[in-house]
N, C-alpha and C positions, 0 to 999 in steps of 0.2 A: 158496806161489802166496797169495795177499792174496783176497778179494771187497771192494773201498770200496762204501761209502753216501752219497750225498747226495740232498740235498731243498731242494726250493729253490721258493717258495709265491710265485707270480704272479698279480697283478691284471689277469688277461684270462681270458677264454675257451681252454677248452682246447682247440680250432678252430685260435683262432689260436696262441697257443701249437705247435701241431703245425706249421703251414704255415710257424713263422717258423722254429724248427728247425731244419726240413729244405729252403726252396728254397732256392736258389743262392745268394742276398745274404745269406739271415741264416745260413745255415750258413757263409760263412766270417767273418762279422763276430763272434759267438760263440765258434769255434773257433778263433781268433785270439788267442788266449791260450795255445794250446799252441802253436802257429806262427804267427806272421803268414805271410797265402796259401795257406793250408791253404783245397785244397778237395776235392770226390770226383770221381768218374766212376762212373756207372753208375744206376739208376734203383730209386725205392724204392720195390720190390713182392719179396712175398713168396717165395723161392728166389734171387733177386738175387746177380750176383756185383757189388761195389761195389770199390772204390780210395780208398780214406782218404790222399792227398796234399800234400804240401810243394813248393814253387816249384822246387825240387832235385832233385823224382822219388822223392825217399823217402818210407815211408812202411807200411802198412797193404793188406794186401788181405785179404776179408772176403764173406760169403755172409748176405742175411737171412735167418734163422731163421725170425722170426715176423712176423709185420706185419697189427697189427689197428687202425688207424688210424681213429681219433685218442686211442685210447688206452693202445697198446703198442708199443714196436717191439724187437724183439734182435737185435741183429747178433752172427755167429760172426767172429771174428778169427780167420785161417788162419794170416798167415804174413804176415815184411818185404816191404817192396818199396824196395829200394838204386836209387838213381840208375836209376829206371822199369822196372827188372827183378825179378820174384819170384827172393827166392833160399834163401827159408825157409820151410816148408809145414808141416804138421800133424808137433808133437813138436818144434817151436824149440823153441833154447837163447837165452838170453841171452849176453854175454859173460863169463858168469859160473857158464855154462853149467847157467839155470837155467829148468825147462822149462816152458814159459808156450802153447804155440799146442795145443790149440784155446783160446781165450778168448772168456768172454762180455761182450757190453756191452749193457747192458738202459735200453728207456726206458719209465717209466711215470707214466701221464699221468691223474691223476681230478679230479672237479670238487671245488670247496671254494669254502663261501661266501662267501672273496674270491676267488673265482675259479678258479684251476687249482693243485694240489699236481704237482712237476716230481719226482720217484723216479728217479736215476740207481745203476745199482750196473755193476761193471766189477771183472771179474779182472786185475790184473795182478802184477808179481815184486813179491817184498822192496822189492829193487834202485828197482824205480819209483814204490812207494808216497809217498814222500815228498815225491815232486815231484808225481803225481794231485793228494796231498791240497790240495797249497797250489796248483794250478792251477786244479782243478772248481770248489771256490767264484766263481774271477775268471771261467772262464768261463759259468757258471750267471747270475750276478750282468747279466753282459753280456749271454746272452740274453732275460733277464727283462724290463730296460732295453728292448733290442727289441719283445717281445711286449707291454708296455704301452703304447710310442709308439704299436704302431702302431693303435689302438682310437678 
């Protein structure tokens, strides 16, 4: 398992970035870099159960491990969802047998002279790392455009 790190400077206030990152329309837009039509089910709050889904019902189930708006969010990924059903939980392995769950995805926002600096970290398997290294910068560029246009 690897932990990947990504940073994006966004010329918008931290609260604005936080809102666009998590509101339904903004989330659907910037996460389309991973899968067009991506969406979530659940409530953004500490301890809440969440589902992160594609239009065909595939995705991840998770819990909000830490919630400190508008500065920090930690998502604990617990397993997979396939065709709308949870099929893998803690200790889940990918098709190569590599253990990946639980895994974390974190978002840290801090004030910067030019606006907000967003840092994302995510645990992922070695097999998924190349895809994530390619896709996260595209997703963060889209989030940047959304947040900067909201001002």
